[in-house]
C-alpha positions in Angstrom: 29.3 10.7 -13.6 27.5 9.2 -16.6 28.4 10.9 -19.9 24.9 11.3 -21.5 26.4 12.6 -24.8 28.6 9.6 -25.6 26.1 7.6 -27.7 28.1 7.1 -30.8 27.8 3.4 -30.8 24.1 3.4 -30.2 21.2 3.8 -32.7 19.1 7.0 -32.4 16.2 5.0 -30.8 18.6 3.4 -28.3 20.2 6.7 -27.5 16.8 8.4 -27.0 15.6 5.6 -24.8 18.7 5.9 -22.6 18.3 9.7 -22.3 14.6 9.3 -21.4 15.5 6.7 -18.7 18.2 9.0 -17.2 15.7 11.8 -17.1 13.1 9.6 -15.4 15.6 8.5 -12.8 16.6 12.1 -12.1 13.0 13.1 -11.5 12.3 10.0 -9.4 15.2 10.6 -7.1 14.5 14.3 -6.9 17.7 15.5 -8.4 17.0 18.9 -10.0 20.6 19.4 -11.0 20.8 16.2 -13.0 17.4 17.0 -14.6 18.6 20.4 -15.6 21.8 19.0 -17.3 19.7 16.5 -19.2 17.1 19.1 -20.4 19.9 21.5 -21.4 21.7 18.8 -23.4 18.8 17.0 -25.0 16.1 19.0 -26.9 14.1 15.7 -27.2 13.3 15.9 -23.5 12.1 19.5 -23.8 9.7 18.6 -26.7 8.4 15.6 -24.8 8.5 17.0 -21.3 4.7 16.3 -20.7 4.8 12.7 -21.9 3.2 10.2 -19.4 6.5 8.5 -18.6 6.1 8.2 -14.8 4.1 6.1 -12.3 0.3 5.9 -13.0 0.9 7.4 -16.5 1.9 10.8 -15.1 3.9 13.5 -16.7 7.1 14.7 -15.0 5.5 17.8 -13.4 2.8 15.8 -11.7 5.2 13.2 -10.5 7.4 15.9 -9.0 4.4 17.6 -7.4 3.3 14.3 -5.8 6.8 14.1 -4.2 6.4 17.7 -2.9 9.5 18.9 -4.8 9.1 22.6 -5.5 12.7 22.7 -6.9 12.0 20.0 -9.4 8.7 21.5 -10.4 10.5 24.9 -11.0 13.0 23.2 -13.2 10.3 21.5 -15.3 8.2 24.6 -15.6 11.4 26.5 -16.7 11.7 24.1 -19.6 8.1 24.4 -20.7 6.2 21.8 -18.7 2.4 22.4 -18.7 1.5 23.2 -15.1 -2.1 21.9 -15.9 -1.0 18.7 -17.5 -2.6 15.6 -15.9 -1.8 11.9 -15.8 -3.6 9.8 -18.3 -4.6 7.3 -15.6 -7.6 5.2 -16.9 -9.9 5.9 -13.9 -9.3 9.7 -13.9 -6.2 11.8 -14.2 -4.2 13.5 -11.4 -2.9 17.0 -11.7 -0.3 19.0 -9.7 -2.9 20.1 -7.1 -4.1 16.6 -6.4 -1.5 15.8 -3.8 -1.1 16.2 0.0 1.4 19.0 0.0 -0.9 21.9 0.4 1.8 24.6 0.8 3.2 23.5 -2.6 -0.4 23.6 -4.0 -0.8 27.2 -3.1 2.6 28.0 -4.7 1.5 26.2 -7.8 -1.7 28.2 -7.9 0.4 31.3 -7.9 2.3 29.9 -10.9 -1.0 29.3 -12.8 -2.3 25.9 -11.8 -6.1 25.6 -12.4 -8.2 25.0 -9.3 -10.8 22.3 -10.0 -13.5 21.3 -7.6 -11.4 18.5 -6.1 -8.4 20.8 -5.4 -10.8 23.5 -4.0 -12.3 20.9 -1.7 -8.9 19.7 -0.5 -7.5 23.2 0.0 -10.7 24.5 1.8 -11.3 27.1 -0.9 -15.0 27.3 -0.1 -15.6 30.6 -1.9 -14.3 29.1 -5.2 -16.2 25.9 -4.7 -19.4 27.9 -4.0 -19.0 29.8 -7.4 -18.5 26.5 -9.2 -21.6 25.0 -7.7 -23.7 28.1 -8.4 -22.6 27.8 -12.1 -23.1 24.0 -12.2 -24.8 22.1 -9.3 -23.5 18.8 -10.7 -20.0 19.8 -9.6 -20.6 18.3 -6.2 -20.4 14.8 -7.7 -18.0 15.5 -10.6 -15.6 12.7 -11.2 -11.9 13.5 -10.9 -8.6 11.7 -10.1 -9.3 7.9 -9.8 -12.9 8.7 -10.4 -13.2 10.4 -7.0 -15.6 13.2 -6.3 -14.9 16.4 -4.3 -16.1 14.8 -1.1 -13.3 12.3 -1.3 -10.9 15.3 -1.2 -12.7 17.5 1.3 -11.0 17.8 4.7 -12.8 20.6 6.6 -16.2 20.1 8.1 -17.3 23.3 6.4 -16.5 22.0 3.0 -18.0 18.6 3.7 -21.2 20.2 4.9 -21.4 22.5 1.9 -21.1 19.6 -0.5 -23.6 17.5 1.3 -26.1 20.4 1.7 -25.9 20.9 -2.0 -26.7 17.4 -3.0 -23.4 15.4 -2.9 -23.9 11.7 -2.6 -22.3 10.9 0.8 -21.6 7.2 -0.2 -20.4 7.9 -3.8 -17.8 5.3 -4.8 -14.7 6.2 -6.8 -13.9 4.2 -10.0 -10.5 2.8 -9.3 -10.9 1.6 -5.7 -14.7 1.3 -5.4 -14.6 3.2 -2.0 -16.7 5.9 -0.4 -15.4 9.1 1.0 -15.8 7.7 4.6 -13.7 4.6 3.6 -11.0 6.9 2.2 -11.0 8.8 5.5 -10.6 5.7 7.7 -7.2 7.0 8.8 -8.6 10.5 9.4 -10.8 9.9 12.4 -12.1 13.5 12.5 -13.4 13.4 8.9 -14.6 9.9 9.1 -16.6 10.5 12.2 -18.1 13.7 10.7 -19.2 11.8 7.6 -20.7 9.1 9.8 -22.6 11.8 11.8 -23.9 13.1 8.5 -25.2 9.6 7.6 -22.3 7.8 5.8 -22.7 4.1 5.5 -20.6 2.2 8.2 -18.7 -1.0 7.7 -16.9 -3.3 10.2 -13.4 -2.1 9.2 -14.4 1.5 9.6 -15.7 0.8 13.1 -12.5 -1.2 13.9 -10.1 1.5 12.8 -12.0 4.2 14.8 -11.7 1.9 17.8 -15.4 2.6 18.5 -16.9 -0.3 20.5 -20.4 1.1 20.1 -20.1 1.2 16.3 -18.6 -2.3 16.2 -21.5 -3.6 18.4 -24.0 -1.9 16.1 -22.5 -3.5 13.0 -22.3 -6.9 14.5 -25.9 -6.8 15.8 -27.1 -5.9 12.4 -24.7 -8.3 10.6 -23.0 -10.9 12.7 -21.3 -12.3 9.6 -19.4 -9.1 9.3 -16.6 -10.8 11.3 -16.0 -13.0 8.2 -15.3 -9.9 6.1 -11.8 -9.6 4.5 -10.2 -6.9 2.6 -9.9 -8.0 -1.0 -13.1 -10.1 -0.9 -16.8 -9.4 -1.4 -17.7 -5.8 -0.8 -14.1 -4.9 -0.3 -12.8 -5.5 -3.8 -12.0 -3.2 -6.7 -10.2 -3.2 -10.0 -7.4 -1.2 -8.5 -7.7 -2.8 -5.1 -10.2 -1.5 -2.5 -8.8 1.6 -0.7 -8.6 -0.5 2.5 -5.8 -2.6 0.9 -3.7 0.6 1.1 -4.8 2.1 4.4 -5.6 -1.0 6.4 -3.8 -3.9 4.8 -4.3 -6.6 2.2 -6.4 -9.5 3.4 -7.1 -7.9 6.8 -9.8 -9.4 8.9 -11.7 -7.6 11.7 -10.7 -9.7 14.6 -7.0 -9.8 13.9 -7.0 -6.1 12.9 -8.4 -5.2 16.4 -5.9 -7.5 18.1 -3.1 -5.8 16.2 -4.5 -2.3 17.1 -4.6 -3.3 20.7 -8.3 -2.6 21.1 -8.8 -5.3 23.8 -12.4 -4.5 24.8 -13.4 -4.7 21.1 -11.6 -8.0 20.7 -13.5 -9.5 23.6 -16.8 -8.2 22.2 -15.9 -9.8 18.8 -15.0 -13.1 20.5 -18.6 -13.4 21.7 -19.6 -13.4 18.0 -16.7 -15.6 16.8 -16.7 -19.2 15.6 -14.5 -21.9 17.3 -12.1 -21.6 14.4 -11.7 -17.8 14.8 -11.1 -18.2 18.6 -8.5 -20.9 17.8 -6.7 -18.7 15.3 -6.6 -15.8 17.6 -5.1 -18.0 20.4 -2.5 -19.1 17.9 -1.6 -15.6 17.0 -1.3 -14.7 20.7 1.0 -17.8 21.1 -1.4 -18.9 23.9 -0.1 -22.4 24.2 -2.5 -23.5 26.9 -5.7 -22.4 25.1 -4.5 -23.8 21.8 -3.7 -27.2 23.2 -7.0 -27.3 25.1 -8.9 -26.5 22.0 -7.0 -29.1 20.0 -7.9 -31.7 22.6 -11.6 -30.7 22.4 -11.7 -30.5 18.6 -9.2 -33.1 17.4 -9.5 -32.1 13.7 -9.6 -28.3 14.1 -6.3 -27.7 12.3 -7.3 -30.0 9.4 -10.6 -28.3 9.1 -9.0 -24.9 8.6 -8.8 -23.6 5.0 -5.3 -23.0 3.8 -6.2 -19.3 3.7 -6.9 -19.4 7.5 -3.6 -21.3 8.1 -1.8 -18.5 6.3 -1.9 -16.4 9.5 1.4 -18.1 10.1 2.7 -15.6 7.4 1.4 -12.7 9.5 3.2 -14.1 12.6 6.4 -14.4 10.6 6.0 -10.9 9.3 5.5 -9.7 12.9 8.6 -11.6 14.0 6.4 -13.5 16.4 8.6 -16.6 16.8 6.5 -18.2 19.6 3.4 -18.0 17.5 5.1 -19.5 14.4 6.5 -22.3 16.5 3.1 -23.0 18.1 1.4 -23.2 14.8 3.9 -25.5 13.4 3.7 -27.7 16.5 -0.1 -28.2 16.0 0.2 -29.0 12.3 -0.2 -25.8 10.3 1.0 -26.1 6.7 4.5 -24.6 6.7 4.0 -23.4 3.1 0.5 -21.9 3.5 0.3 -18.9 1.1 -1.0 -15.6 2.1 -3.5 -13.7 -0.1 -1.0 -10.8 0.1 1.1 -11.5 -2.9 1.1 -15.3 -2.4 3.8 -15.1 0.2 4.7 -18.0 2.5 5.9 -17.6 6.0 9.5 -18.1 4.8 9.1 -15.2 2.3 7.9 -13.0 5.1 10.6 -14.0 7.6 13.3 -13.5 4.9 11.9 -10.0 4.2 12.3 -9.1 7.8 15.8 -10.6 8.1 14.6 -12.9 10.9 17.2 -15.6 11.1 15.5 -17.6 13.9 12.2 -17.9 12.2 13.9 -18.7 8.9 15.8 -21.4 10.6 12.7 -22.7 12.4 10.7 -22.8 9.1 13.5 -24.6 7.2 13.7 -27.2 10.0 10.0 -27.9 9.4 10.5 -28.4 5.7 9.6 -25.0 4.3 10.0 -24.8 0.5 13.0 -22.8 -0.6 11.9 -22.7 -4.3 8.3 -21.7 -4.0 7.6 -18.4 -5.8 5.5 -15.5 -4.7 3.2 -13.4 -6.9 6.2 -11.5 -8.3 8.1 -14.7 -9.2 10.4 -14.3 -6.2 12.0 -17.0 -4.0 12.6 -16.5 -0.3 16.1 -15.4 -1.3 14.6 -12.6 -3.5 12.5 -11.6 -0.5 15.6 -11.4 1.6 17.3 -9.2 -1.0 14.3 -7.0 -1.3 13.8 -6.7 2.4 17.5 -5.8 2.9 17.0 -2.8 0.6 13.5 -1.6 1.3 12.4 -2.9 4.7 15.8 -2.8 6.5 14.4 -4.0 9.7 17.0 -2.9 12.3 16.4 -6.2 14.2 17.1 -8.3 11.1 20.3 -10.0 10.1 19.8 -10.3 6.3 23.3 -11.6 5.6 22.8 -14.4 8.1 19.4 -15.2 6.5 21.0 -15.2 3.0 23.7 -17.7 4.3 21.1 -20.0 5.8 19.0 -20.0 2.7 22.0 -20.8 0.5 23.0 -23.6 2.9 19.4 -24.9 2.4 19.9 -24.9 -1.4 17.8 -21.9 -2.4 18.1 -21.0 -6.1 20.6 -18.2 -6.5 19.9 -15.0 -8.4 21.7 -14.2 -11.6 23.3 -11.1 -10.1 24.4 -10.1 -6.6 21.8 -7.6 -5.3 20.6 -6.3 -2.0 22.4 -4.5 0.8 26.2 -4.5 0.8 26.4 -7.3 3.3 23.9 -9.5 1.4 25.7 -8.8 -1.9 28.9 -9.8 -0.3 27.3 -13.1 0.8 26.1 -13.8 -2.7 29.4 -12.9 -4.3 31.2 -15.2 -1.9 29.0 -18.0 -3.1 29.8 -17.3 -6.8 27.0 -15.0 -7.8 28.3 -12.4 -10.3 28.6 -8.8 -9.0 
């Protein structure tokens, strides 16, 4: 156990910083006992308990509520945390009721948490919402967390209809993610369909996620170029990343999204609107050797004509552990180091993240760079370390991947990190523990 009082060799600022860091760790790992000991021992923490020390500039009580930890919330309230404190997030602050744990929200209301229009919409408190709107009709489009409006939070058809019937803008975009309520609801089919029924604007990704072939057909008839759409580009961009980056995927494209979702009839419909290049890329992802080879014979320069961004589907194949697709793409001349828009990853980064020894070996045999850095400044070895801790693919062999990368000459980290087996590999090769 760390002795939080033994700071005699530290300056006051260093000591305070250490205590604050220990408190943050206790809250983040949901350890009420440790948080209590720290609060008991350090008055500094009590006087600064509402400071925005946590993710997205949140105070401790909001961070604990986001995790659904009633025990931690109780500890913090016991030591004076303001139950109505909010994050100081630039686009709009979050409070303790702006989270998905509705049982906890009702408990927090009993403890004195203020119900704003967004919380009322989320919790289905129609009577409270009605009184707010009677007092101020503008409440229906009031900005809140992330700059969202109550319609972003509403879940029940009754609340949605009430807001719309009282003038809410059905396509109002939030500030952080530039996304409408229907786009936020893309993984909640019931809400999304209800909003569409009420007149919400439809986009190709929404139709794809709903698996609605009629909607997809409607979008493509009106805008055939919708197949070129990509999350993170054009209409699907935002300062904080479009909401589709989080609930669909960074750099997602309609055709490949539907293939991944297994909506075969929609894929076939999309292919009738697709370019030669799109059909070729899909055949590559499917590891359809015959179709790919036939298309290469008919279009001799098809691979060379592809943008590097298109060739980066080899990264998706590596992420999906699709060795046949990776091999086929390499055989027809894809750039082995093509970078994905998703954090500038290469296929080697992705394979290392998954602990996929065979794909790592295959990529290295084709000259994949072992030193190329992703958006975070990480080599493929860093991806292997990270994946061994946070992905932990049960089919992966992260230690074997680490050995193969070291054999290939990958730059070694300054300290042995990762799973125990990966750390042991690194230590065996001279990396300090």
